[in-house]
TIRO-380593 format. One record per residue (C-alpha): residue in three letters; y, x, z. Coordinates in steps of 0.05 Angstrom, whole numbers, padded with zeros to 5 digits. Layout:
<sites>
ALA; Y; X; Z $
...
</sites>
This chain:
<sites>
MET; 03403; 03645; 02572 $
SER; 03461; 03596; 02595 $
SER; 03503; 03570; 02536 $
ALA; 03581; 03583; 02523 $
ARG; 03585; 03519; 02543 $
GLU; 03554; 03528; 02616 $
MET; 03586; 03596; 02629 $
ARG; 03658; 03557; 02608 $
LEU; 03645; 03509; 02662 $
ARG; 03629; 03559; 02713 $
ILE; 03693; 03599; 02704 $
GLN; 03730; 03536; 02705 $
SER; 03698; 03520; 02773 $
VAL; 03706; 03590; 02805 $
LYS; 03786; 03585; 02781 $
ASN; 03783; 03521; 02813 $
ILE; 03759; 03540; 02883 $
ALA; 03811; 03605; 02878 $
GLN; 03866; 03567; 02867 $
VAL; 03839; 03511; 02936 $
THR; 03834; 03581; 02975 $
LYS; 03899; 03603; 02953 $
ALA; 03929; 03536; 02982 $
LEU; 03895; 03538; 03049 $
GLU; 03908; 03606; 03055 $
THR; 03982; 03583; 03043 $
VAL; 03977; 03535; 03084 $
SER; 03947; 03565; 03147 $
ALA; 03996; 03626; 03146 $
SER; 04052; 03579; 03151 $
LYS; 04024; 03558; 03208 $
VAL; 04011; 03614; 03243 $
ARG; 04087; 03638; 03233 $
GLN; 04111; 03565; 03257 $
SER; 04058; 03587; 03317 $
THR; 04081; 03652; 03332 $
ASN; 04164; 03634; 03327 $
ALA; 04143; 03584; 03374 $
TYR; 04126; 03629; 03423 $
LEU; 04171; 03688; 03412 $
ALA; 04225; 03634; 03419 $
ALA; 04190; 03612; 03488 $
ARG; 04172; 03670; 03520 $
PRO; 04245; 03697; 03549 $
TYR; 04246; 03633; 03576 $
ALA; 04177; 03639; 03617 $
ASP; 04189; 03701; 03635 $
LYS; 04265; 03688; 03674 $
ALA; 04227; 03626; 03697 $
TRP; 04173; 03674; 03727 $
LYS; 04213; 03718; 03756 $
LEU; 04254; 03665; 03791 $
LEU; 04201; 03639; 03825 $
VAL; 04175; 03700; 03851 $
HIS; 04251; 03716; 03873 $
LEU; 04250; 03645; 03914 $
ALA; 04172; 03666; 03951 $
ARG; 04204; 03730; 03979 $
GLN; 04264; 03711; 04004 $
PRO; 04274; 03718; 04086 $
GLY; 04269; 03652; 04126 $
ARG; 04221; 03617; 04072 $
SER; 04185; 03576; 04123 $
SER; 04229; 03520; 04116 $
THR; 04221; 03524; 04031 $
HIS; 04173; 03474; 03996 $
PRO; 04099; 03479; 04012 $
LEU; 04084; 03520; 03949 $
LEU; 04113; 03582; 03969 $
HIS; 04080; 03594; 04035 $
GLU; 04033; 03651; 04026 $
ARG; 03972; 03642; 04070 $
THR; 03940; 03694; 04111 $
ARG; 03871; 03668; 04104 $
VAL; 03835; 03658; 04047 $
ASN; 03766; 03627; 04041 $
LYS; 03773; 03593; 03974 $
LEU; 03801; 03607; 03909 $
LEU; 03810; 03565; 03836 $
VAL; 03811; 03597; 03777 $
VAL; 03852; 03556; 03719 $
MET; 03827; 03588; 03648 $
VAL; 03862; 03575; 03584 $
SER; 03817; 03569; 03530 $
SER; 03809; 03536; 03463 $
ASP; 03772; 03474; 03437 $
ARG; 03737; 03501; 03376 $
GLY; 03709; 03567; 03359 $
LEU; 03721; 03610; 03297 $
SER; 03770; 03648; 03330 $
GLY; 03739; 03713; 03330 $
ALA; 03734; 03738; 03405 $
TYR; 03795; 03706; 03433 $
ASN; 03737; 03662; 03470 $
ASN; 03698; 03697; 03491 $
THR; 03740; 03762; 03514 $
ILE; 03783; 03716; 03557 $
ALA; 03721; 03686; 03580 $
ARG; 03680; 03751; 03604 $
HIS; 03742; 03770; 03629 $
THR; 03760; 03717; 03667 $
LEU; 03680; 03730; 03696 $
GLU; 03682; 03799; 03714 $
HIS; 03745; 03793; 03750 $
PHE; 03726; 03747; 03800 $
SER; 03649; 03760; 03801 $
LYS; 03677; 03826; 03851 $
ILE; 03697; 03776; 03904 $
ASP; 03667; 03752; 03964 $
HIS; 03701; 03684; 03974 $
PRO; 03674; 03618; 03936 $
VAL; 03716; 03611; 03862 $
SER; 03721; 03544; 03833 $
TYR; 03744; 03534; 03761 $
VAL; 03781; 03492; 03728 $
ALA; 03773; 03499; 03646 $
VAL; 03823; 03480; 03594 $
GLY; 03793; 03477; 03537 $
ARG; 03720; 03465; 03517 $
LYS; 03693; 03536; 03497 $
GLY; 03710; 03564; 03563 $
ARG; 03684; 03503; 03596 $
ASP; 03622; 03507; 03565 $
MET; 03605; 03592; 03577 $
PHE; 03622; 03572; 03658 $
ILE; 03571; 03515; 03650 $
ARG; 03524; 03561; 03618 $
ARG; 03536; 03609; 03678 $
ARG; 03529; 03566; 03727 $
LYS; 03595; 03567; 03754 $
ASP; 03635; 03503; 03798 $
VAL; 03674; 03474; 03740 $
ILE; 03711; 03429; 03779 $
ALA; 03756; 03396; 03725 $
ASP; 03750; 03404; 03650 $
PHE; 03808; 03397; 03604 $
SER; 03787; 03391; 03526 $
GLY; 03822; 03349; 03471 $
LEU; 03895; 03374; 03486 $
PRO; 03941; 03360; 03427 $
PRO; 03964; 03435; 03386 $
THR; 04033; 03425; 03417 $
PRO; 04023; 03391; 03488 $
THR; 04076; 03358; 03515 $
PHE; 04089; 03351; 03595 $
ALA; 04050; 03294; 03595 $
ASP; 03993; 03319; 03562 $
VAL; 03984; 03379; 03623 $
SER; 04022; 03336; 03680 $
ALA; 03945; 03322; 03696 $
ILE; 03927; 03394; 03709 $
GLY; 03985; 03414; 03754 $
ARG; 03976; 03350; 03799 $
LEU; 03897; 03371; 03808 $
ILE; 03921; 03437; 03820 $
VAL; 03979; 03429; 03871 $
ASN; 03939; 03368; 03904 $
ASP; 03877; 03412; 03925 $
TYR; 03921; 03472; 03943 $
LEU; 03971; 03431; 03994 $
ASN; 03908; 03386; 04026 $
GLY; 03877; 03466; 04043 $
LEU; 03812; 03460; 03992 $
TYR; 03831; 03520; 03963 $
ASP; 03880; 03586; 03997 $
GLN; 03891; 03614; 03923 $
VAL; 03903; 03588; 03852 $
PHE; 03898; 03640; 03796 $
ILE; 03911; 03633; 03719 $
ALA; 03870; 03662; 03662 $
TYR; 03905; 03666; 03599 $
THR; 03909; 03702; 03540 $
GLU; 03977; 03743; 03522 $
PHE; 04009; 03749; 03454 $
ILE; 04020; 03813; 03420 $
SER; 04005; 03808; 03356 $
ILE; 03955; 03760; 03312 $
LEU; 03906; 03807; 03313 $
ARG; 03909; 03827; 03386 $
GLN; 03919; 03779; 03449 $
ASN; 03902; 03807; 03517 $
PRO; 03869; 03775; 03573 $
VAL; 03919; 03768; 03638 $
ILE; 03896; 03735; 03704 $
THR; 03959; 03720; 03750 $
LYS; 03965; 03692; 03817 $
LEU; 04004; 03630; 03819 $
LEU; 04001; 03606; 03892 $
ARG; 03984; 03649; 03950 $
</sites>
């Protein structure tokens, strides 16, 4: 039998663990709130910017506009940029976007290459023996333009050089903390 002293020590250690857990929970809740607020603040700007680009691309006489706005009639090869996370412990987040992307592009007859943004997506593509041409892992939690400019340069250069005829981006759209929808959007036609 345990002595009364041992029992008091165990009770105290359980209380200490509960206190630390509560502090970690508070910090996590604060980070989630900050991230959610940042996303919700940027959403209207991103929606308007996307609508503006689509509108410009549909204008008559766009042959004199930028080459990225031209629609290619012949499609031989596709490039898919998939955004996932670098770490696990995010529920089905990484699995859902990777599975959705692989299912969507398995139905296409053209060769597909992938750019993985995030280690978890890259690992899944490599396990499935997909053509991963680039990997951008280890980005900071709040990436700056300098952090992601290499991704943009790679995509634009390969598209303008004719290596790919269409470019897609696969990501998750935030609905709520418990629900994110996988989305695949055509970036370059």
